[in-house]
N, C-alpha and C positions, 0 to 999 in steps of 0.2 A: 555732333561727329563725336563721336567717344575716342580719343587717343591719349586720354593720362595715365592710363596703365601700361603702356607701350613702352617696352625697352629699347633705347635707339630708333630708329627708322627715321632719323632725323629729317632726311630730303624728299624719300617718299611723302611723308607725311606733308610738308611744304607741297610737294607735287601736286596730291592728290586734291588740297586746299584752291590751289591757283586752277585747276580742271574746275572744281565747280563754280569755282565764279566766272569762267569764261565765259566770254558773251556769243558763242557756236558750239555746236556740238562738238562731244570729242571721244574719239577713240584711241580709249586705251592698252597697249601691251603689255603683261608685267611677266617675265621667265626669271630662272634663276632655278640652281639645283635642288633635285629635290630633299624633304626634311631643312629649307630651308624658313620656312613660316611665310612663304608666299600667302595664301589662303588665309591665314590667321589674321598678319597685318590687316587684311583688306577688310575681311569681315571685324577685326573689331575697329576697326578710324570708323567704320559706313554704321558704326553699332548694330549691324546685323541687320539691318534696315534697306530693303532692297526694293525698287520696283517690279525686278523679275531676279531670280535665280537660279543656276542651274548645273548641277556639278555634270563631264562626261565618265562613261562608266568605263573600267580595262577589261580590254576582249570581249565585247559586246557588238553584235551586229546592230546596222543599220536598221533592221527592225524595231529592237532592244533600246536601241538610244533613241528612236521618235519617241517609243513606248514612254521610256524615262521623261523627255519633253512635256509631252503632254499631260503625263502626269502631274507634275509638277507648274505648268499653264495650268491647269482646272484648279490646282490645289490655290495658287496663287491668284485667280483672277475670278472676277466675279460676269463674266461672259460662260457663257454657255457652249459649248462645243461639242455635236453629237454624234464624230464618228472619226476616228481618229486621223491623225495628216499621214498622208501617203507618201510625202515627200517633204523634203527640208522649206525647200518654198512654202511649201503650204503651212508648216510649222511654223516657219518667219513673218509669213502675213497676218498667223492668227496671233503672236507675236506682237504686232505691231494695230493688228485691232485691240489690243490687251492696254496696253501703252497709251491709244489716243484716247479710249476710256476714263482714261486717270486722269481726275483736276488737280493739279497739283502749279504751285509756284518755280518753285526750285528744278534743280534738273531732275529728270526722271534718269536712276540711277542702276541699269543691267550691268551683273556680273556672272560672264562663262567662264567655269571652271574646269579644268584639265579637258582645255580646248584638241589639243592633239588626240583625247580618245576619242572624240567624235567625228573625228575625218573617216571616217572605214572604209574601204578598199570599195570602189567603183558609186561612192554616194554621192549625191551633189550638194553636202553639206558646208563647204565651202564657195559657192557658189550661190546657197541659199543665203550663208550670211553676207556674201561682196552684196545681191540685189537688196537685202536689207537696210545695209548701213546705204549704198550709192542709192538706191530709188527712193527713201526714203526718212531717214535720220542724216544726211544731210541736209535738206531742204528745210528743218528745225535749228533750233539754236539750242533746244534745252536735252538736249540725249546728253549721257556718260557710259559709253558700253568699254566696261572693262573684259579683256578675255584675261586668260595666265593658263600657264605649262608651264611643265616642269623640263619637256620634253627642250631643252633651249635650240639646238639646232633647227628643228621645226620650228618653230617659233620664229625661226630669223626668219627660215629661208622661207615658211608657206603665209606668213603674215605681216613681219615688220620691213623686209626684203622684195615680198611681192613681186613678181613679175606680170600676174592677172590679174583677175578684178579687181583685185585687192593693194593695188600699187599706187603708193604714195597714198593711202586713206589713212594710215596709220599717223594718228597727228600727235601721239607722247608712247613715250618707251619708260619704263624703268626695270633696269637689272636687279634683283634682291639679292645682294652681298653678304657674306656668314659675317657674325659680330667682329671686332676686330677685341681686343684684349680687353679695353675701358667698358665697353657695349658688356663682352662675356661677366667680368666681375659685375657689373651693375643687374644684373640679370642673377647671376647666383644670390648678388646681397638679396633682392626682391624676394628669394624663394626661400630665405632666413639662414643660408651657408656663410657659416663666418669662420673664411680660408686667409692666410697669407697671402699674397703677390705670389711669391715661390710656389707656393700649389697651385692657383689659379693657371699661373701657366703650364703648371702638370699636368689640369686637365687639359687646358687648348691643346696640348700637345697630342695630346689623344684623339681626343673630339672634335678640333678646330672650333670655330665661331656657328654651330651647328644647332638651332636655337632649338631642335626637338628631343638633339642627343643633353644638352645643357640641360632641359627640365628633368632630365632622367639623373640627375646628378641628388642626392640626400643628403638635406641637411643633418648635420652632428658626426657627419664621418669624414674623413681625410680625403685626400684627394686620392692616396693609394687603394683605400676603401673602396670606396668608389669604382676606381678604374676594374676593384676584382668582381664588386657584386655584375655592372654591368658589358665586362668581354671575358670573364672567364668561366664563372657560374654555368650550369649548364639551363640556368632558365634566362639569364644574362640580356638585357635588352639590343644587345649588338652583338652580341654570340657568332646571328647567323645574319647579317645586315650585308656584309657584302655581296651575299649574290643575290639577294633582291635588290639593292640599291641598282646595279648595275643590268640587271634583268629589267628591270620599270623602265629606266631610261632608254635601254639600247637594243633595235630587233637583233642586230647581227652581236650581241653581246659577248663572247667569245674573242672577239678579236680587239674587243676596249678593254678586256680584262689582259689578253695579253700584253698590250701595248705598257700598262701601267705597271706590270707584273717586271716588264723589262725593264722599266725606269724603276721601280724600285729596289732594283740590285747596283744602280749608280748613284750615289747621293747625289753627287755633283752633276746628275742628270745627264743627256745623253746630245748628241746633236741625229738629225734626219738618217744619216748613212751610218749612225752607231745603232739607233733600235733596227733599220731594216739586219742589218747583222745579227744583232741578237735577236731574235723577233722571227726570225724564217718570212715575215708579211714581204711583198711587191712593194717596190715603187708606184708611184703612179696616184692615180684619184684615191681611191678607197682608201691610201691612207694622209692621204691630207687631210681629208672627209672625218677620220676615226682622229686625226692632234687638232682640227679645228673644234671639232665636239666637243672632246676634253677639256678644252680651253676655255669655250664656251661654255662650259658647264660646271666648272671650276677645279676639276681636278686634275690638271698640268697645266705649267705655265713656262710659257715662253720667254726667255730672256735674249736679247738681241747682244750680239756681242761689238767691240767696238769700232770695230770694221764696217757693223753692219751690214756684212754679207750674210744670204740667207741660209748659204750651209753652213757658216760659224756659226750661227744660231744654237742655243742649250734647251734645250724642255727636259723637264723637271718634274716629279712630282710631289705638289703641293697640296695636295688633299692629306692631311695631318688623318684622319680614322683611313683612308686605303693604306699609307705608309704603315702604318700601327696594325691592321693588318695583314700585309707579309712580312713585318718584321716578327710579329710577334702567334698569329694565330694560324695563321696559312697551315704550317708544322710548326707546333707549340712544343716550345722548351722545358713547360712547367704549368701548369692549370692552378698556379699557384702564384701571384704578382709580385707578391711582398717577398717569394724568394729570391725574380728576379731582377729585385732592385738590389743596387753597387756589384752585377755582375762585368763583366766586361761589354758586352750585348747592350746592355740598358744603358750606360753610361756614356757610348758611342750615340746609340742611336736619339741620347736625351742632347749630345754636343750638334748633330748635326740638323736636328728637328729645330735645334734654338735658330739656328740659322736660318732656318725659315721664317720660324718665327719673325725675325727679324727682317727679313725680306718682303713679308707681310705689313710690314709697321714704318716703311723707309720716310712716310712724313712726320713721323712721330721722332723717327731720328732726327733727321735734319732740322727738325724745330728745339732738338735740344742741340742739337751742335749752332743752332744760331744762322742755320742757311736757308728757314723757310722761302725767304723772299728770291732767293738766288735760282734765275731757272738752272734745269740739270736733269739729266737724262743719267738713269743708273742701270749698268751691266751687268752679267757676271764675267767674268776672263779663265781662260789656262793657258797656255805656251809652254815653251822650253826653247835653250838654248842651248850648245854644247851640251847637254845630255844633263839642264840642271830642268826640273818641270817645275812650276807653281800656279796654284788654281787659289783663285780670287772669286768668294761667295757675293762679296758687294764692292759695288767701282758706284762713285758717284764722280758723276762727269761734269763739273760747273761749268756756266759762261763767264766765273772770276776768273778763269786763266788758272783752275787747283782741281786737281782728281783726291777723292777723299776715299782711301784705301780702309775697309773695315770690318776688323777680325770680330766673330764673334764668339763669346763662352759661357757658360751655363752651369755657376760654382755655387754649391749650399753656403759657400763662403767668399768675401773677396779674395779674389785672384794674383798673385805673384806671380812677375816675367819671371824667368830664371837668366842664365846666363845662355842655354842651349836657344831654351825658345826664342829668346833676341835672336841670335842667329839665323831661327829660321823666321823670323820675321823680314831681317836685311833682306839672306839673301833670296827670298817671296817680291817685294818692294824691287831689287839690284835686278833678276832677271824679266818684271812686268816692262820697268824702263829700257831694259836693253834693246825689249820683244815690240814693244810700243812703240817706242823714239817716240815718245810723249815729248812735248819740250814747257807742257805743264808742271808748275811747284806738284807735287806729290805729298797728301797730307796722310798721316793713321788714326785711325782714331780704332778704341776697344769700346765695345758694347758686353757688357758683361751684368749679373745679376745683381752681384752688392759693390760693383767695382772694382778699382788697383789698390793691391796693398803697395803704397809709395815703396819705389827702390832707384840706385842708380838705372836699371834697364828701363824701367818706365819712364824717368824723368827724359832719358835721351831716346827714345822713341816716339813715348804717345803726345800726342797733339791734340787729343780730345777724349775724354769719356762719357759712356752715357751706361744708367746703369738701368735695371730692369721698370722701376716708376717711370722713368719716361714714355716707357711703351705702351704706358697704359692714359695716357694726356689725349685731351681732345685737339683738332688737329682742325 
């Protein structure tokens, strides 16, 4: 197995190894959003050596999918099949014969990529797959079947949580997540990019930890130059990515695009009722499915309220690329990113996007605060009393009877707390205590790029501080 060149992905690699050593046949479902590097990870780890490998075809008919399957089987097998497979049951029977003809002491590895595309309307593909697994593979101990797909909701409904013939058949599942900041830095360094951490975070705030996007970053250029080339040049790789991304994942992509567009207008997120009011969509099963699909695919994140009431759950657009698209590309303010830098809109975007970076690195923040071992839940919060409102991006509600309120600031230098800002913080904490009626101690933590410039206000208010270096830590 060849995994020495793979950046990050420690847990999936350990899982692959465990499944290969297992004493029974294993059925692994791998899913994760488009461009996340699922196929690359699997191919690299297994050194491109499979006992059978097939990729489903987008927008193809059943006949075309079967032809593709037959072609690959003829190419990869020493057996000769004289006529085309008329059904998936026949195709999988031939796959079985091919695998039975192989003499191998280790596990036989079958990799079916883009599985959702192979289930065409009215075809018996899933029935063929179910029969292959239930009637043959489970009676052996040397099969590792890996199925993979970007349509996360389909993978969950039809395979992982199937109520049909695949019910409880998947023995392992892996969701491939975006890189965190540490892995992003590791990937950029491996490409020869020499960027300081401030610039790495700037890139992360546009691209997220999506390997396909990060792979396009050019060494020798600054973060700003790379953003200009990827998004704003006419031939930029990501200039038209938004529509390609959602259309490839969702059949009724217009509804999904409408929901993320509405969420892009409220940086602190929205409740379900607010989404309904702003989008014009009906409440009901469709919206529930859209929100679940978007969350499972990594585009939005739901943050429960402290009272755990479903109606108070906040949905936030958490995909960096999508947020960047609506802020700067949907209605371009300029075709020159360098001109936008330091404009008020740019500074505002940096501020709230850094808050999202912090939300995505809570384990690192907890480690820096020295509370990794303490059980805790995190939540977003907003409330008002007597006309005074407050919003808190990150509350860490700890089992040791402490609530840590985190304030996040993205600055080019150390941050100095002014009297006015200190008053805002005190008001926010006061509103929170009154509305939540918490009996717990409330601590205030400050998360920033280069730390605090200590003064009387910081000494009075801040119990702990976290700098950007801590966000790059391995946890």
